N, C-alpha and C positions, 0 to 999 in steps of 0.2 A: 503494499500499499504505500510504503514512504519511500523516497530516494536514498536508499542505504545499500550498502553492500551486503550480500545474503549473509555472509559469515557476520558482519556487526549485528544484523537483525536478528538472527539466530541466537547469538549471545544474549541479546537484550530481552528475547522471549524466553530463555530459560531462566535470566534472573528474574524476570517479571512474574512469569507464572510458577515457577518451583522455588525461587531463592535459591539457586545456583549461580555463586558468583563464578566471573570469568577466571580468576586466578586458580581455580580449582578443576578447568578444562585442560586437559592434556592433548588434543587434537581437534580439529573440526575438518571433517570431510566432505567437499561439496561434489554433488552428484550433476548430472546434465538434465537442466531443466526439460519439461515436455508438458504437452496440452491433457488436459482430463477434459472429457465433456459430461457435464452433468445433465443428462437427458430430462430428468426429473423436474428440474427449475430452469432448463433452459441456457445454461450458463457454461462457459468455457473458462477453466482455470488454467493458468500458467503455474505448474509445481516446480519447486526449487528444491530437491532433496537435499538434505544435509542431515549428517551422521556425527554427533557428538561424543567423544571419548572423555572419560573423567579419570582425574588422578588416583580416586578412590570412591567407594560407594558414598553417595551424599546421603544428608539427612535432607528429605523432600519436605517442603512446606508449601501446600497448596494455595491458590489464589482463590477469588470466588468463580472461576471459570470450571472449578473441578470438584469434584465430591469424594473421589477416592483414586487410588493409584495401586498397581501391582507389577511385578518385573516379570516379564516372559522372556522366552527363550524367540529366536525369528522362526523355529518351527511350529510355534503354537500359534501363529498369527491368525491361522482359520478357524480356531476356537472362540475369536472376539470379535465385537463389532467396533469398526473404527471409522473415522472419515473416510471418504473414499478416498484411493491413491495412496493410502500408506503402504500397503503391500507391495504395490509396484515401486514406490519410492525406495523403500529397503532392499527390494531385490535388485534394484540398479546400483545402490550403494555398494552391496556386498559383492557384487559381480565384478566390480572395477578392479 
């Protein structure tokens, strides 16, 4: 939404939504952006996959946008309901 580098926006979002500070980030991996067409609402999204690895397991503090969280493996994605594109974004990042 804003004119920022994708990496900067990703770090801002994990700080805002999870209270994870940038100094605890070990690496930020950027995937190739792609289009996702949401036919239910008639909108095309440009997704920018980002994978952030941390130096250690963080203490998560959720903001108002979330009610709960769990840690799962990438092989467990089929068992959960996510926003569209999460599975494709993760697949693209892990294949790089």
